[in-house]
C-alpha positions as CSV (number, residue, x, y, z in Angstrom):
1,X,0.0,0.0,0.0
2,X,1.2,3.5,-0.7
3,X,1.8,6.3,1.8
4,X,-1.7,7.8,1.3
5,X,-5.1,6.4,2.2
6,X,-6.7,5.0,-1.0
7,X,-9.6,7.1,-2.2
8,X,-12.6,6.5,-4.4
9,X,-13.3,9.2,-6.9
10,X,-16.6,9.5,-8.9
11,X,-16.4,11.4,-12.2
12,X,-18.8,12.0,-15.0
13,X,-17.7,10.9,-18.6
14,X,-19.6,12.0,-21.6
15,X,-21.3,9.1,-23.5
16,X,-18.9,9.3,-26.5
17,X,-15.8,8.9,-24.3
18,X,-17.5,6.4,-22.0
19,X,-18.1,4.0,-24.9
20,X,-14.5,4.2,-26.0
21,X,-13.5,3.1,-22.4
22,X,-16.0,0.2,-22.6
23,X,-14.5,-0.7,-26.0
24,X,-11.0,-0.5,-24.5
25,X,-9.9,2.0,-27.1
26,X,-9.4,4.7,-24.4
27,X,-7.3,3.8,-21.3
28,X,-6.7,7.2,-19.7
29,X,-8.5,10.4,-18.6
30,X,-7.2,13.9,-19.0
31,X,-8.6,15.9,-16.1
32,X,-8.2,19.3,-14.5
33,X,-6.1,18.7,-11.4
34,X,-8.4,20.5,-9.0
35,X,-8.6,17.2,-7.0
36,X,-6.0,14.8,-5.8
37,X,-5.8,11.4,-7.5
38,X,-3.0,8.8,-6.8
39,X,-2.0,5.4,-8.0
40,X,-4.0,2.7,-6.2
41,X,-7.1,4.9,-6.0
42,X,-10.5,3.8,-7.5
43,X,-11.8,5.9,-10.3
44,X,-15.6,5.4,-10.8
45,X,-16.5,6.6,-14.2
46,X,-20.2,7.4,-14.6
47,X,-21.6,7.9,-18.1
48,X,-23.2,11.3,-18.6
49,X,-25.5,12.2,-21.5
50,X,-24.6,15.8,-22.3
51,X,-27.8,16.3,-24.5
52,X,-30.2,15.0,-21.9
53,X,-28.0,16.5,-19.1
54,X,-28.3,13.3,-16.9
55,X,-26.5,10.2,-15.9
56,X,-27.4,7.1,-18.1
57,X,-26.9,4.6,-15.2
58,X,-23.8,3.0,-16.7
59,X,-20.6,3.1,-14.7
60,X,-17.2,1.5,-14.7
61,X,-14.7,1.3,-11.8
62,X,-11.0,1.4,-12.7
63,X,-7.9,1.2,-10.4
64,X,-5.6,4.1,-11.1
65,X,-2.1,2.8,-12.1
66,X,-0.4,6.1,-13.0
67,X,-1.0,9.9,-12.6
68,X,1.0,12.5,-14.6
69,X,0.6,16.1,-13.5
70,X,1.6,19.1,-15.5
71,X,0.5,22.6,-16.5
72,X,1.0,22.4,-20.3
73,X,-1.0,25.3,-21.9
74,X,-2.2,23.2,-24.9
75,X,-5.2,22.0,-22.7
76,X,-6.6,25.5,-22.6
77,X,-9.1,24.5,-25.3
78,X,-10.9,22.6,-22.5
79,X,-10.2,24.7,-19.4
80,X,-9.6,28.3,-18.7
81,X,-6.0,29.7,-18.4
82,X,-6.8,30.7,-14.9
83,X,-7.8,27.1,-13.9
84,X,-4.8,25.6,-15.7
85,X,-2.5,28.1,-14.0
86,X,-4.0,27.4,-10.6
87,X,-4.4,23.6,-10.8
88,X,-2.6,22.2,-13.8
89,X,-4.0,19.0,-15.1
90,X,-3.5,15.3,-14.6
91,X,-3.5,12.3,-17.0
92,X,-4.9,9.3,-15.2
93,X,-4.4,5.7,-16.5
94,X,-5.6,2.4,-15.3
95,X,-5.0,-1.3,-15.6
96,X,-7.8,-3.8,-16.4
């Protein structure tokens, strides 16, 4: 076990990306690092329908294997410069 208490994180994932995770063609998440995620944690991915603005009821649980944190400005197409400057972002991968 690592030096931190293992955590469970619930995050919404738009349907398009959720299906790619189901199909195993997507094995990572790029997220604003405004929350702490570490290897060993559980990542509960809940499918979100952005058109209907509601959860679909499908979810997947993944165990985090690696987290890379940085503040690369290329992600400013998804998040504001202020948020990237404040938090940076994290790339979270998992093992099946």
